[in-house]
C-alpha positions as CSV (number, residue, x, y, z in Angstrom):
1,X,-25.1,-14.3,36.3
2,X,-26.0,-13.4,32.8
3,X,-24.7,-10.0,33.1
4,X,-21.5,-11.4,34.1
5,X,-21.3,-14.0,31.5
6,X,-22.0,-11.6,29.0
7,X,-19.3,-9.1,30.0
8,X,-16.6,-12.1,29.9
9,X,-17.4,-13.0,26.4
10,X,-17.2,-9.3,25.4
11,X,-13.7,-8.7,27.3
12,X,-12.6,-12.5,25.3
13,X,-13.7,-10.8,21.9
14,X,-11.9,-7.6,22.7
15,X,-8.6,-9.2,23.7
16,X,-8.7,-11.7,20.5
17,X,-9.7,-8.8,18.5
18,X,-6.3,-6.4,19.9
19,X,-4.4,-9.5,19.2
20,X,-5.5,-9.3,15.5
21,X,-5.0,-6.0,15.1
22,X,-2.1,-5.6,17.1
23,X,-4.2,-2.8,18.8
24,X,-2.0,-3.4,22.1
25,X,1.4,-3.1,20.5
26,X,2.6,-5.3,17.2
27,X,5.1,-7.6,18.7
28,X,3.9,-10.7,16.7
29,X,4.1,-8.5,13.5
30,X,7.3,-8.9,11.1
31,X,9.6,-6.0,12.0
32,X,9.6,-5.3,8.1
33,X,5.8,-5.0,8.5
34,X,5.5,-3.1,11.5
35,X,3.5,0.5,11.6
36,X,5.2,3.7,12.3
37,X,5.8,4.6,16.0
38,X,3.2,6.9,17.1
39,X,5.8,9.5,18.6
40,X,7.1,9.7,14.7
41,X,3.6,9.9,13.6
42,X,3.2,12.9,15.6
43,X,6.3,14.3,14.5
44,X,5.7,14.0,11.0
45,X,2.1,15.5,11.5
46,X,3.5,18.2,13.5
47,X,6.4,19.2,10.5
48,X,3.1,19.0,8.1
49,X,4.3,15.8,6.4
50,X,3.3,12.8,5.2
51,X,4.6,9.3,5.6
52,X,4.1,8.6,1.9
53,X,6.0,11.5,0.7
54,X,9.6,10.3,-1.0
55,X,12.9,10.4,1.0
56,X,16.1,11.9,1.2
57,X,19.0,10.3,2.9
58,X,22.2,12.1,4.5
59,X,25.1,10.3,6.3
60,X,27.7,11.7,8.1
61,X,30.7,9.4,9.6
62,X,32.8,11.8,11.8
63,X,29.6,12.9,13.4
64,X,28.0,9.4,13.1
65,X,24.6,10.9,12.2
66,X,22.2,9.7,9.7
67,X,19.3,12.4,8.0
68,X,16.0,11.8,6.8
69,X,14.4,14.5,4.6
70,X,10.9,14.5,3.2
71,X,9.5,15.9,0.2
72,X,6.9,18.5,1.3
73,X,4.0,20.6,-1.1
74,X,6.2,22.9,-1.9
75,X,8.9,20.7,-3.9
76,X,11.5,20.7,-1.4
77,X,12.8,18.4,0.8
78,X,12.3,19.6,4.2
79,X,14.1,18.1,7.5
80,X,12.4,15.3,9.5
81,X,14.9,13.6,11.9
82,X,18.6,12.8,12.6
83,X,19.3,9.4,14.0
84,X,22.5,8.3,15.8
85,X,24.8,5.3,13.8
86,X,25.5,3.2,16.5
87,X,28.5,1.9,14.5
88,X,30.6,2.2,11.3
89,X,34.1,0.6,10.9
90,X,36.8,2.2,9.1
91,X,38.6,5.7,9.0
92,X,37.3,9.0,7.3
93,X,38.0,8.1,3.7
94,X,35.9,6.2,0.9
95,X,35.8,2.3,0.6
96,X,38.5,1.0,-2.2
97,X,38.5,-2.5,-1.9
98,X,37.1,-5.8,-1.1
99,X,38.2,-6.5,3.1
100,X,39.5,-3.1,3.7
101,X,36.4,-2.8,6.0
102,X,36.0,0.5,5.1
103,X,32.1,2.3,5.3
104,X,31.5,3.9,2.0
105,X,31.2,7.4,0.9
106,X,29.9,8.9,-2.3
107,X,26.2,9.5,-3.8
108,X,24.1,6.1,-4.2
109,X,20.7,5.0,-5.1
110,X,18.1,2.5,-3.2
111,X,15.3,1.0,-5.0
112,X,12.9,-1.3,-3.5
113,X,14.5,-4.3,-4.9
114,X,17.4,-3.0,-2.0
115,X,15.3,-3.5,0.3
116,X,15.9,-6.6,2.7
117,X,13.3,-7.7,5.2
118,X,14.6,-10.5,6.0
119,X,18.1,-9.3,7.3
120,X,20.6,-11.3,9.4
121,X,20.9,-8.0,11.1
122,X,17.1,-7.1,11.7
123,X,15.7,-5.3,8.8
124,X,18.5,-3.6,5.9
125,X,19.0,-2.1,3.0
126,X,21.6,-2.2,0.0
127,X,23.4,1.1,-0.4
128,X,24.1,-0.2,-4.3
129,X,28.1,-0.3,-4.1
130,X,29.7,-0.2,-6.1
131,X,28.2,3.0,-8.5
132,X,29.4,4.0,-11.2
133,X,31.9,6.1,-9.8
134,X,33.2,3.2,-7.8
135,X,33.3,1.1,-11.3
136,X,35.1,3.4,-13.3
137,X,37.8,3.5,-10.1
138,X,38.5,0.3,-10.0
139,X,36.9,0.1,-6.5
140,X,35.5,-3.3,-5.3
141,X,33.2,-4.8,-2.7
142,X,29.3,-5.8,-2.1
143,X,26.7,-6.0,0.4
144,X,27.5,-2.6,2.0
145,X,24.3,-1.9,3.8
146,X,22.0,0.5,6.5
147,X,21.4,-2.3,8.5
148,X,20.4,-3.1,12.3
149,X,22.0,-5.0,15.2
150,X,24.7,-2.3,15.8
151,X,27.9,-3.8,14.3
152,X,29.4,-3.2,11.0
153,X,32.1,-4.4,8.9
154,X,32.0,-1.6,6.0
155,X,28.2,-1.1,7.0
156,X,26.5,1.4,8.8
157,X,24.9,-0.1,11.5
158,X,21.9,1.2,13.5
159,X,20.4,0.2,16.5
160,X,17.3,-2.6,15.7
161,X,14.4,0.5,16.8
162,X,15.8,2.8,14.8
163,X,16.5,0.7,11.8
164,X,12.8,-0.2,12.2
165,X,11.6,3.3,11.8
166,X,13.8,4.0,9.0
167,X,13.2,0.8,6.9
168,X,9.1,2.0,7.9
169,X,9.7,5.4,5.9
170,X,11.3,3.7,3.2
171,X,8.9,1.5,3.0
172,X,6.2,4.0,3.0
173,X,8.0,6.8,0.4
174,X,7.7,3.5,-2.3
175,X,4.2,2.7,-1.6
176,X,3.5,5.9,-2.1
177,X,5.1,6.0,-5.6
178,X,8.3,6.9,-5.0
179,X,10.6,4.6,-7.5
180,X,13.8,5.4,-5.7
181,X,15.6,7.7,-3.3
182,X,19.2,8.8,-2.8
183,X,21.7,8.5,-0.2
184,X,24.7,10.8,0.2
185,X,27.5,9.1,2.5
186,X,30.1,12.0,3.4
187,X,32.9,11.7,5.8
188,X,31.7,14.7,7.7
189,X,29.5,17.8,7.2
190,X,31.6,19.5,4.4
191,X,31.5,22.9,5.6
192,X,34.3,25.2,4.3
193,X,35.9,25.0,7.9
194,X,35.9,21.4,7.8
195,X,37.3,21.1,4.1
196,X,40.3,23.8,5.7
197,X,41.0,21.0,8.6
198,X,40.8,18.5,6.0
199,X,43.0,20.0,3.0
200,X,46.1,17.9,3.5
201,X,44.4,14.8,3.3
202,X,44.7,11.7,0.6
203,X,41.4,12.2,0.1
204,X,40.7,15.6,-0.7
205,X,40.7,15.7,-4.1
206,X,37.5,13.4,-3.8
207,X,36.0,15.1,-0.9
208,X,35.8,18.3,-3.1
209,X,33.5,16.2,-5.7
210,X,31.2,15.4,-2.5
211,X,31.2,19.2,-1.7
212,X,29.7,20.1,-4.7
213,X,26.5,17.9,-4.1
214,X,26.8,18.9,-0.4
215,X,26.5,22.8,-1.1
216,X,23.4,22.0,-3.9
217,X,21.5,20.6,-1.8
218,X,22.2,22.8,1.7
219,X,21.4,25.8,-0.4
220,X,18.0,24.4,-2.4
221,X,17.0,21.6,-0.7
222,X,16.6,19.7,-3.6
223,X,18.4,16.1,-4.1
224,X,21.0,17.2,-7.2
225,X,21.1,14.9,-10.3
226,X,24.2,13.1,-10.0
227,X,26.2,12.2,-13.3
228,X,29.4,10.2,-13.4
229,X,31.9,10.6,-16.6
230,X,35.4,11.0,-16.9
231,X,35.4,8.4,-13.9
232,X,34.6,12.2,-12.0
233,X,31.1,12.8,-10.1
234,X,29.2,15.4,-12.6
235,X,26.8,17.3,-10.3
236,X,23.5,18.8,-11.5
237,X,24.2,18.7,-15.5
238,X,22.2,18.6,-18.9
239,X,23.8,17.0,-21.7
240,X,22.8,18.5,-25.0
241,X,21.5,16.0,-27.1
242,X,21.5,12.8,-25.4
243,X,19.1,11.7,-22.5
244,X,21.3,8.6,-22.1
245,X,23.5,7.9,-19.2
246,X,26.7,9.0,-20.2
247,X,29.7,6.4,-20.1
248,X,31.4,6.7,-16.9
249,X,34.9,5.8,-18.2
250,X,34.7,8.3,-21.0
251,X,35.0,11.7,-21.5
252,X,31.8,13.9,-20.6
253,X,29.4,14.9,-23.5
254,X,28.7,18.7,-23.9
255,X,26.7,19.8,-21.1
256,X,25.1,22.8,-19.5
257,X,25.0,23.0,-15.5
258,X,21.4,23.1,-14.1
259,X,21.4,25.7,-11.0
260,X,18.2,25.0,-9.0
261,X,17.1,27.6,-7.0
262,X,18.1,28.8,-3.8
263,X,15.1,27.9,-1.2
264,X,14.0,30.8,0.9
265,X,12.3,29.9,4.6
266,X,10.6,33.1,4.1
267,X,9.0,32.3,1.0
268,X,7.4,28.7,0.5
269,X,4.5,29.3,-2.0
270,X,6.7,29.6,-5.0
271,X,7.9,25.9,-6.8
272,X,11.3,24.4,-6.7
273,X,12.1,25.8,-10.2
274,X,15.0,24.7,-12.2
275,X,17.4,27.1,-14.1
276,X,19.8,25.8,-16.9
277,X,22.6,28.2,-17.1
278,X,24.8,27.1,-20.1
279,X,28.6,28.6,-19.7
280,X,31.2,28.5,-22.5
281,X,33.5,26.0,-20.6
282,X,29.9,23.7,-20.4
283,X,29.5,23.4,-24.1
284,X,32.1,20.9,-24.9
285,X,33.8,18.1,-24.1
286,X,35.6,17.6,-21.1
287,X,38.8,15.6,-21.6
288,X,39.3,12.1,-19.3
289,X,41.6,11.6,-16.7
290,X,43.4,8.0,-16.6
291,X,41.5,5.6,-14.6
292,X,44.1,4.1,-12.2
293,X,43.6,0.6,-11.2
294,X,42.2,-0.1,-7.5
295,X,41.4,3.8,-6.9
296,X,44.9,4.6,-6.0
297,X,44.4,8.1,-3.8
298,X,44.6,11.4,-5.5
299,X,47.6,13.5,-4.1
300,X,46.7,15.8,-1.6
301,X,46.5,19.9,-2.7
302,X,49.4,20.6,-0.3
303,X,52.5,19.0,0.6
304,X,52.0,17.0,3.7
305,X,55.3,15.0,4.4
306,X,55.2,11.1,4.6
307,X,52.0,9.4,4.6
308,X,50.9,7.9,7.9
309,X,48.8,4.9,7.6
310,X,45.6,5.1,9.6
311,X,44.9,2.1,11.7
312,X,41.5,0.8,11.0
313,X,38.9,1.5,13.6
314,X,35.4,0.6,14.5
315,X,33.1,3.8,16.0
316,X,30.3,1.9,18.4
317,X,30.1,-0.8,21.3
318,X,30.3,-3.5,19.2
319,X,32.6,-6.1,17.6
320,X,33.3,-6.0,13.7
321,X,31.8,-8.8,11.9
322,X,33.8,-10.9,9.5
323,X,31.2,-10.0,6.4
324,X,27.6,-8.4,5.6
325,X,27.1,-11.2,2.6
326,X,25.1,-13.3,4.8
327,X,22.6,-10.3,4.8
328,X,21.8,-10.9,1.2
329,X,19.4,-14.0,1.7
330,X,17.6,-15.3,-1.4
331,X,14.1,-16.2,0.0
332,X,12.4,-13.3,2.2
333,X,9.3,-14.1,4.1
334,X,5.8,-13.7,2.0
335,X,3.9,-10.6,2.8
336,X,0.7,-10.1,2.0
337,X,0.7,-7.8,-1.6
338,X,1.2,-3.9,-1.1
339,X,0.4,-1.1,-3.1
340,X,1.7,-0.6,-5.8
341,X,2.0,-4.2,-6.6
342,X,4.9,-4.1,-8.9
343,X,7.5,-3.3,-6.1
344,X,8.5,-6.5,-4.4
345,X,11.4,-6.0,-1.4
346,X,14.3,-8.1,-1.0
347,X,14.2,-10.2,-4.6
348,X,16.5,-9.1,-7.6
349,X,15.7,-5.9,-9.4
350,X,15.0,-6.6,-12.7
351,X,14.5,-3.1,-13.7
352,X,17.5,-2.5,-14.8
353,X,17.7,0.6,-12.5
354,X,19.9,-0.5,-9.5
355,X,22.1,-3.4,-8.1
356,X,20.6,-6.8,-7.9
357,X,20.3,-8.6,-4.8
358,X,22.8,-11.9,-4.6
């Protein structure tokens, strides 16, 4: 009898401990506080990656894919995983104005203050639209997210399980010391063949700007330095005589191009050195082109005949929601302090390095 009673007590205590620690699953844990799924942890270990190492994100509309890349000890970002996007709305092309239900395209930056653990779409992070380029070109809108719930009205929607994994990877990178990560949103993979297929599209000139950043990362596996001046993106530029960010709407100051060393998969022992090459045409300010209100589409490079307006469409299996503004909740749940302590998720960004939560 005494042995049976002791066994019952031990079993009960074990079950209570498992429930407290989440050993039997983390169903009682807030989604934003969950641990990375075991399968993802195994994949990280297999690829020689660390949970806390920095991340880089790429999004491709036409392919409906979101990629996560992780920084390794060689100073390069290596592909970790590709996630299917459940739904995105609109057509190929950037977001121009409020209400067009277009998912954005361009180079965006995410800081801890843009992470929302209390999203009405399970979990989310704000892409930071409009960025400096968007503002310089008169583009309007807000609350553009990567979130769960598999429905979109201008956002990139994942399944709840996938946004949990992506959110955790971002959270761990911030806790590991990364202050911000880049998200590059593209209409499609900007290969030469794909660009040739779309050379008559109204957004071809804009996509040529994005292609420079796409090609830079493809060659070096280092996210490019992104600047905005003359109302255009300027990639991998070092400005002479100043460290300040250039005025996005003004002429570009004198600059030189920074060329990252191409990645050599057969020789990964060397560091990712940066080579700066100044060319004569780079040694002067470039003239700005006039900024047009509401970002009038660039003219195609070849005559395409009368423009046919494409209908708004939604990729995915769910209906379009009317607004993502409800995603921006003011009072996220109180969570235990994390390390480093200065990072706060889902609150206004007071550091001045990203858009504030509203």
